[in-house]
C-alpha positions as CSV (number, residue, x, y, z in Angstrom):
1,S,-19.7,59.2,166.9
2,Q,-18.3,60.2,163.6
3,P,-20.0,63.0,161.7
4,D,-22.3,62.2,158.8
5,E,-20.7,62.2,155.3
6,S,-17.1,62.6,156.6
7,V,-15.3,59.7,154.9
8,D,-14.3,59.3,151.2
9,L,-13.5,55.5,151.3
10,I,-14.1,52.6,153.6
11,Y,-12.0,49.4,153.2
12,C,-12.5,46.5,155.7
13,D,-11.0,43.0,155.7
14,I,-14.1,41.8,157.6
15,L,-14.7,38.7,159.7
16,Y,-15.1,35.8,157.2
17,G,-17.5,33.5,159.1
18,T,-15.1,30.6,159.5
19,G,-15.9,30.1,163.1
20,R,-12.2,29.8,163.8
21,N,-10.1,31.3,166.6
22,F,-7.1,32.9,164.8
23,G,-5.3,33.8,168.0
24,D,-5.4,37.5,167.2
25,Y,-9.2,37.4,167.0
26,Q,-12.3,35.1,167.1
27,D,-14.2,34.8,163.9
28,L,-17.9,34.7,163.5
29,K,-19.7,31.4,162.9
30,P,-21.1,30.8,159.3
31,I,-24.7,31.2,160.5
32,R,-26.9,33.6,158.5
33,S,-28.6,35.1,161.6
34,E,-25.2,35.8,163.3
35,I,-23.8,37.4,160.1
36,E,-26.8,39.6,159.6
37,S,-27.0,40.7,163.3
38,H,-23.3,41.6,163.3
39,Y,-23.1,43.4,160.0
40,L,-26.4,45.1,159.3
41,P,-26.1,47.8,162.0
42,R,-22.4,48.3,161.1
43,L,-23.2,48.7,157.4
44,I,-25.9,51.3,158.2
45,E,-23.3,53.3,160.2
46,M,-20.7,52.9,157.4
47,K,-23.2,54.4,154.9
48,R,-24.0,57.2,157.2
49,V,-20.4,58.4,157.5
50,L,-19.6,58.0,153.8
51,K,-19.8,61.1,151.6
52,Q,-22.2,61.0,148.6
53,N,-19.2,60.5,146.2
54,G,-17.7,57.8,148.5
55,S,-17.1,54.1,148.0
56,I,-16.8,51.0,150.2
57,Y,-14.8,47.8,149.7
58,L,-15.4,44.8,151.9
59,Q,-13.1,41.8,151.6
60,M,-14.2,38.3,152.6
61,D,-14.2,34.7,151.2
62,T,-17.0,32.6,149.8
63,R,-18.5,31.5,153.1
64,I,-20.6,34.6,153.5
65,N,-20.2,36.8,150.4
66,H,-23.8,35.8,149.2
67,W,-25.3,37.0,152.5
68,M,-23.1,40.2,152.5
69,R,-24.1,41.0,148.9
70,I,-27.8,41.0,150.0
71,L,-27.1,43.1,153.0
72,M,-25.1,45.6,151.0
73,D,-27.9,45.8,148.4
74,D,-30.3,46.6,151.1
75,V,-28.2,49.3,152.7
76,F,-26.3,50.8,149.7
77,G,-28.9,50.0,147.0
78,Y,-28.7,47.4,144.3
79,E,-28.0,50.2,141.7
80,N,-24.8,51.1,143.6
81,F,-23.2,47.7,143.3
82,R,-20.0,48.3,141.3
83,N,-17.9,45.1,141.3
84,E,-17.5,41.6,142.9
85,I,-13.7,41.5,142.7
86,V,-12.1,38.0,142.7
87,F,-8.7,38.2,144.5
88,G,-7.0,35.0,143.4
89,Y,-3.9,33.2,144.6
90,N,-2.0,29.9,144.3
91,G,-0.3,27.7,146.9
92,G,-1.5,26.2,150.1
93,G,-3.5,23.0,150.5
94,V,-5.6,21.1,148.0
95,S,-9.0,19.3,148.3
96,K,-9.9,15.8,147.2
97,N,-13.7,16.4,147.0
98,C,-13.9,19.8,145.3
99,Y,-11.8,22.4,143.4
100,P,-9.3,24.0,145.6
101,K,-10.6,27.3,147.1
102,K,-8.1,29.9,146.0
103,H,-9.7,33.3,146.1
104,D,-11.2,36.0,148.3
105,I,-14.1,38.2,147.3
106,I,-14.0,42.0,147.5
107,L,-17.5,43.7,147.2
108,F,-17.2,47.2,145.9
109,Y,-20.2,49.6,146.3
110,S,-20.7,53.3,146.0
111,V,-23.1,55.6,147.8
112,S,-24.4,57.2,144.6
113,D,-23.6,57.4,140.9
114,K,-21.3,60.4,141.6
115,Y,-18.5,58.3,143.1
116,Y,-14.8,58.9,142.3
117,F,-13.0,56.1,140.5
118,N,-9.7,56.1,138.6
119,N,-8.7,52.6,137.5
120,E,-5.0,52.0,137.1
121,K,-3.6,50.6,133.8
122,K,-1.1,47.7,133.9
123,P,1.7,47.9,131.3
124,Y,1.7,45.3,128.6
125,S,4.4,42.7,128.5
126,A,7.0,43.2,125.8
127,L,5.7,40.2,123.9
128,S,2.0,41.3,124.1
129,S,3.0,44.8,123.0
130,Q,4.8,43.5,119.9
131,N,1.8,41.3,118.9
132,L,-0.7,44.1,119.5
133,L,1.4,46.8,117.7
134,W,1.6,44.5,114.7
135,K,-2.2,44.3,114.5
136,H,-2.9,48.0,115.2
137,R,-1.0,50.5,113.0
138,N,-3.1,53.7,113.6
139,K,-1.6,56.3,116.0
140,K,-4.6,56.5,118.3
141,R,-4.5,52.7,118.9
142,L,-0.8,52.8,119.5
143,D,-1.2,55.5,122.1
144,E,-3.8,53.4,123.9
145,L,-1.5,50.4,123.9
146,N,1.3,52.4,125.3
147,D,-1.0,53.4,128.2
148,G,-1.4,49.7,129.1
149,T,-4.6,47.7,129.9
150,P,-7.1,48.6,132.7
151,V,-7.3,46.3,135.7
152,T,-10.3,44.0,135.5
153,D,-12.4,42.6,138.4
154,V,-10.2,39.4,138.6
155,W,-6.9,40.2,140.5
156,T,-4.3,37.5,140.1
157,D,-1.4,39.9,139.6
158,L,-1.1,40.9,143.3
159,K,0.7,39.0,146.1
160,F,-1.8,37.4,148.5
161,K,0.4,36.6,151.5
162,I,3.4,38.1,153.1
163,N,6.6,36.1,153.7
164,Y,7.9,36.3,157.2
165,Q,11.2,37.6,155.8
166,E,9.7,40.6,154.2
167,E,9.9,44.0,155.8
168,E,6.2,44.6,156.1
169,Y,5.6,41.2,157.8
170,T,4.0,41.7,161.3
171,G,3.0,38.2,162.3
172,Y,-0.6,39.3,162.7
173,A,-3.1,36.7,161.4
174,T,-4.5,37.3,158.0
175,Q,-2.4,40.4,157.4
176,K,-3.1,42.1,154.0
177,T,-0.4,43.4,151.7
178,K,0.4,47.1,151.0
179,E,0.1,46.6,147.2
180,L,-3.5,45.4,147.6
181,L,-4.5,48.4,149.7
182,S,-2.5,50.8,147.4
183,R,-4.6,49.6,144.4
184,I,-7.9,50.3,146.2
185,V,-6.8,53.6,147.8
186,L,-5.4,55.0,144.6
187,A,-8.5,54.0,142.6
188,S,-11.1,55.5,144.9
189,T,-9.5,58.5,146.6
190,N,-7.4,61.6,145.9
191,E,-4.6,63.0,148.1
192,G,-6.0,64.6,151.3
193,D,-9.1,62.4,151.3
194,T,-10.2,60.4,154.3
195,V,-10.1,56.6,154.4
196,A,-11.6,54.5,157.2
197,D,-11.0,50.9,158.2
198,Y,-13.1,49.5,161.0
199,Y,-11.5,46.0,161.1
200,L,-8.0,47.4,161.3
201,G,-6.0,44.2,162.0
202,S,-2.3,44.7,161.3
203,G,-2.9,48.3,160.2
204,T,-2.0,48.0,156.5
205,T,-4.7,50.5,155.5
206,A,-3.3,53.1,157.9
207,V,0.3,52.6,156.6
208,V,-0.7,52.9,153.0
209,C,-2.7,56.0,153.7
210,K,0.2,57.7,155.4
211,E,2.5,56.8,152.5
212,L,0.0,58.0,149.9
213,N,-0.9,61.3,151.8
214,R,-4.4,60.3,152.8
215,N,-6.1,61.0,156.1
216,F,-7.0,57.9,158.1
217,I,-9.5,56.6,160.7
218,G,-9.2,53.1,162.1
219,C,-10.4,50.9,164.9
220,D,-10.2,47.3,166.1
221,I,-11.6,45.4,169.1
222,N,-8.1,43.8,169.6
223,P,-5.6,46.0,171.5
224,K,-2.8,44.1,169.8
225,A,-4.0,45.4,166.4
226,I,-3.8,49.0,167.7
227,E,-0.3,48.4,169.1
228,I,1.0,46.9,165.9
229,T,-0.5,49.7,163.8
230,N,0.9,52.4,166.0
231,A,4.4,50.8,165.8
232,R,4.2,50.6,162.0
233,L,3.1,54.3,161.7
234,D,5.8,55.4,164.1
235,A,8.4,53.7,161.9
236,L,7.3,55.9,159.0
237,S,7.8,59.1,161.0
């Protein structure tokens, strides 16, 4: 098994509890007892391997996020809850009997209050900058505006899905984008840190870690996931 306190960051695009067979993997059913029995022992192990200044991000949708929040409170502590990130998107189908469901949830917890975090700042648009500069004439405020605005817990500026014509497209079901993983890795690690992904899928976390000079640990129950990940890493060599 992995040594205690050996990982700086865990990111996992977990099973969402849809009950569906995605071809590349079979999802869990949205039954509370099944969700708890699957995740509780895994969360305990994840906490064991995280360093005291480490963080964990788990991505899911709204089928199970309420159960996962309770489990993560129990394992990591309510006081170590940092964010419920809304990862929103457009496109896809619509619903006639409710508002269209167009977001994932990413739960962000730390192990302690000593965790590393460095939020990026998005540059203002030219129009926004002009309007703000007109209102704020003092130099300190001008410098802050030039730095941009911090990313909030609602992410609508990132691409959600990958087009089949794009270079990073693998064809693996529910593949996540490099820009999503880059935001998380850059926010919660430094170069040379170790990142783990225990629901590896198409290997995006591994690819981003290699590109950003982070060490990486990953696993997946599906041999196809390992094959695709190795091919993507080999292409970077």
